[in-house]
N, C-alpha and C positions, 0 to 999 in steps of 0.2 A: 159510437157510444161515448158518453162523457166519462173520463177517467180522472177522478179527483187526485189520485196518487200521482199520476203523471204531471198534473198541473202543480201540485205541491213540490214535486221534484224540480220542475222548471223554475219556480220562484225561488227555491232554495239555492239553485245554481247561480241564478242572476244576482241574488242578494249577497253572495260571497264576494262578488267583484262589482260593487256598486259604481265606482268611478268608471271602470271599463264599460259597464253596461250603459251608463249615462252618456259617455262620449260616443259610443257606437250609435245609440238612439238619436243623439243630437245630429250626427252626420246624415242620418236618413231623414229626420224631421226637417233639417235645413234644405235638403234636396227637394222634398215635396213642397215646402214653403216657397222656395224660389220658383218652382214650376207653376204653382197656383198664381203667384203674383204676376209672372210673365204672361200666363194665359189670360188672366184678368185684364191686363193692360192691352193685350192683343185684341180682346173683345171690345175694350173701350175705344181702341183705334178704329175698329170696324164700325162701332156705333157712331163715332164722330164723323167718319167718312159718309156713312149712310145718311146722317142728318144733313150733311152738306148737300147731298143730291136731292133730299126731300124739299129743299127750298124751291126748286122748280122740277118739272117733270124730268125723269131720268132718261127718257127716250126722245128727247127733243132735238130738233135741228134748227139752229138760228142762222139767219142770213143778214149780213150788213155789208155796206160798201165803203170804199175809200177812194184813193186817187191812183190812176194808172201810173206805172213806173217804166213801162216799155212801149216802144213804138210798135204799131201793129196795123197792117193794111192801110198805110199812108196816114194814119192818125198819130199825132205826137203824144208823148207821155205827158203827165200832169193833168189829165182830164179827170174831173170829179164825176163819179158814176152816181146817177140819181135813180133809185128804184121808183117804179110807178105802180098804180093799181093793177095795170095790165100784167105786169110781171107776176104779181101775186096770183091773179086769176089764172094765168097760163099754167103755173105750177100746180095749183089745185086741180085743174082740169086734167093735166097729164098724169099726176100721181095720186089721184083721188082714192084708188083702190088700196093704196098702201098707207094713206094718212088717216089719223084719228082726229086730232084737233088742229086747227090752223087759225092764225091771226096775223094781220098786218098792223104796223104801229106807226103813228105819227107823234113824235115826242118833242116836247119843249122842256129843256133842262132849266130848273130854277125859275119857274113861273110864279108870279105874284098872285096869291089867293087871299081874298078878304071876306070876313064875316063880321058885320057891324064894326066894332072897334078893334077886332083882332085881325092879324094878318101874318103871313109867312110865305117863304119861298119853298115850293115843292115841285117835284117832277110832274108834269102834265102829260098824260098819254092818251092818244086816241087809239082805241082797241076794238076788237071784235068779241062777241060773246064767248067764244072758246077760250079766250085768254084766262078766264077764271080757272080752268082745268090745267092749262099749260103752266101757270104759276102756282098751282095748288092753293089758290086763295080760298079762305073760308069766310063765308058771309056771316057777319056778326049781327047786323041789323039790315032790314030791307031786302034788296035784291041786287043782282049784278046787271050789267048792260045786256039787253036782249036784242033779238033780230029786228023787232019793231022800232027800237031806238035808232038802229043803224040805218034802216030804210027811210025812216021819217026825219033824219037829221035832228033828232030831238036834243034839246039843251038840258040834258040830265047828267049827273055825275055820281060816281061811286068813289068814296074817299077811304084812304087807309086809316087804321085805328089811331095812328100817331097824329094825323091831320085832324081827326075828330076831337082828340083830347086837347090839341093846341088851340083850335078855333072855337070849339063849343064847350070846353071846360066841363065835360061830363053830362051836358044836356043832350037830349035826343036830337040828332041832326036831320032825321028823315023828314022830308017835305020842306025843308028850309033852303033858302037861296044863298049860294056863295058867289062871289064876283071874281072873275078871271079877266084882268085887263079891261074892266068895265062891262064885261058881258056876264049876265046872270045865268047860273046853272042850278037846277033843283037837285038836291041830294036825294038819291033813291036808295043808297046802300052804303054800309060800312063793312070793310073786310079786314080780316087778320091774314098775315102772311108768315109762313115758316121762316122766311128770311129775316124776320125781326123788324126793328124800327126803320131800317134803311129802305126796305121794300114796302113798309106801311106809310112812308112819307110820299105818297103818290095820290094824284087825283086822276081818275080814269073817266073817259067819256066815249061816246060812239066815234069811231074813226072818221066817219063822214062829217060829223059835227065839227071835230077838231080841224079837219082840212078846210072846211068852209069858214069857220070862225077865225082862224089864224092864217088865212091866205095860203093854204098849202096846196090848193089845186088838186091834182091827182097824185101828188108826191107822197111817198111813204119813206120812213127812216129805216125800217128793218122789217123782217118777217120771221115768224117762228111756226114750226110745225112739230107735231109728235107722230112718230111712226107706230103703226099697230104692232103690238108685241106678239111674237110667236111663243109657242110653248117652250121651245128650246132657246136658251139665251144666245148661243152662238149663231143660230139662224136669225134671230132678231138683230144681232149686231151686223150680220152680213147684209140683210135687207136694208138696214139703216145706212150702211156704207154705200150701197148701190144708189139709194135715193139721194144721199148727200152729193155723191159724184155727179149724178144726173142733173140735180138742181144747179150745181156750180157750172157745169158745162153749158146748160141752157142759158143761164144769165150771161155768161161770157160771150156766147154766140149772139145773143140779142143785142148786147151793148158793145159788140166788137172789141173784145178784150183778149189780149194774148193768152193762150192756154197756160203758160207758165208764169203769169203775173199774179203773184199771191197777195198783193196789196190792194188791188182794185176790187176784188170780191172775196169775202171771207165767209166760209160756211163751217159752222162748228157743230160737231156731232157729240152730244153728251153721252150717248150710249157707248160709243167707242171709248170715250174718256173713262166712263164708269168701269168698263172691262179692264182697262189698264190699272186703275186704282185698286179694284178688287183683287186683281192678280198680285199687285204689290202687297196688299193686306194678307193674302194667303201665304206669300213668301215670308213675310214678317212672322206670321203665326207658326210656320214650319220651322223657322230659325229659333223661335222661342221654345218650341217643343224640343228641338235638338239640344239646346242649351240646358233646359230643365231635365231632360232624360239623362244627359251627360252628368249632371250634378247628382242625380239619383244613383246612377251607376257607380259613381265614386263612393257614395254611402253604402251601396250594396257590397262593393269590394271590401269595405271595412267590416261589414257584418260577416262576410265569408271568412276573412282572416281571423276574426274573433272566434268563430265557430270552429275553425281548425285548431286554434289554441285550446278551446274547451275540449275538443275530442282528444287532443294530446294529453291534457290534464286528467281526463277520465278514462285513459286507455285501460288501466287495470280494472276499473269498475265495469267497463264494457266487456272485457275478457271474462270476468266472473259471470256476468249476465249470460254470455254465450255458453259458458261451461255449464250453466244451470238449465240450458235449453232454450234460451231466447232466440227467436227467429231473426234472420238478417233484416226482414222488413220492419220488425218492431224496433230495431235499432235505428233504421233509416227514419221511421216515423217519429221517433223520439227527438232526433236531431233536427229534422225538418220542422216539427211543431215548435220547437224552441226558436228556430230562426225566423219562421213566419210570424210568431208572436212578437218578437222584438221589432221586426220590420213593420208589422201592421200597427202596433201600438204607437211607435214613434212617428210613423208616416201619417196616421190619423191625427196625431197631435199637430204636426206641421200643416196638415190640410185645414184643420179647424182654425189654426192661427192665421193662415193665409186668407181664408174666407172672412174672418173677423176683421182683419186689417183692410181688406177691400171694402167691406161694408162700412167701415168707419171713414176711410180716406176717400172713397169713391165720390160721395156727394160734395166733397170739398174741392175737387179738381175742377177748375174753370178753364176749359180749352175748347176751341172750335173742333179740334181733331182728336180729342180724347174725351169720351162721354160715358159715364156709368160703367167703369171697369168692373167686371164681375165674372164669375165662373158659373155656368149653368149646371143643372143637375146631371146631364149626360156627361159633361166633362169631369165633374166630381166623381161620378161613378167609374169613369175610365181610370182615374188616378187610383181608385181603390183596387181595381183589377191589376193595375201596374204594381201596386204594393204587394199583393198576393203573389204575383209572378216573381217580383224581385226577391221576396222572402224565400220562395221555393228555390230560385236560382242560387241565392246566397248560401243556402244550407245543403244543396245537393251534393257538391263535391266533398264537404266534410262528412255528410251522412254516408256517402258511398265509401269513403275511406274507413269510417267506423264499422260499416257492415263487413268489410274485408279483413278486419283484425282477427287474427287467429288466437284462440283462447290461451294456448300455451305460451305464445310470444307476449301476449298482454299481461299474463300473470308474472312474467319475469321483469316487467317494466318497473323501474324505480320512480 
């Protein structure tokens, strides 16, 4: 039941010591404000990390080769390992049940591309149809490379949005021919990439066409696969690790590479890297919570001390109340209500100030690893419960001491 007299009494008590009330509230508001800012930035870090993994599939395994650094089975170090179409096909055949998307690549770095009087140097990649999903490419116009293109060695190309803007100046490029080292390719699609301009500065074509047009034979530069995701993240990571290790061992065996030669064959597992990064983000978030809660505790201790002083100042009043028949629980409720009110009001002020600052500053932050720092509704609701609990804790000991005051002792208090 709402007791207006009780609230009038609380406001009267607080107004008698305005500076003390203000400083007490400021300590609580500061604690909540700092907690909200820390949690907002931990959310921003998580958003930034997530956006980095969105550039390509988070469950991908990429394979590329280098030069051997160790002698093995009579073969000298210094051999450059060259992947072949057969390597790609063998892996697909062996691990097909565990793979979702797969693509081999034939890459030319800095290839000259011309359209009428416009030209530029872009990365040229021979790819397979699944590469659209591996790189999370979004088709803006036309279509991507398809199976028919690969089988028929068709001279078609899909260009990144950056290439389209550079060469076609806003005109529709679909159906028009671009020239790569004097060979014409018809543009069938334009794509956007989450990686931005760097990944949109590419010209993609069927891998069979690239190998034939640029004298690649059956050579490939790299391979990439995505592993089918399990419902449980840890199970997915375990499966990805098994497939990664199996692919590495198979290629080393095929090309006669020492098992401990880490330079000749490199297999990168982004899902394992994602687990490490997300574990780090969780640790950062836990540290931020720890620091924020610690700051709140400091404010709560201040509230508790002030309530003890208030109880001491009102000892005679409390004694009179008890002499007139006030129950101990009514005394406890009076002190707790005052403590929770001060904590809640101050804390909500700090919460609103923190949310407002994040709303204002968040869009101005330009960083690859901090994006959209904000506090969601559930976190804000959690801080409200923290405030209620903190107010109750801050007022419990003073309230308990007030309830234990004996009327005869209190009436003698000066």
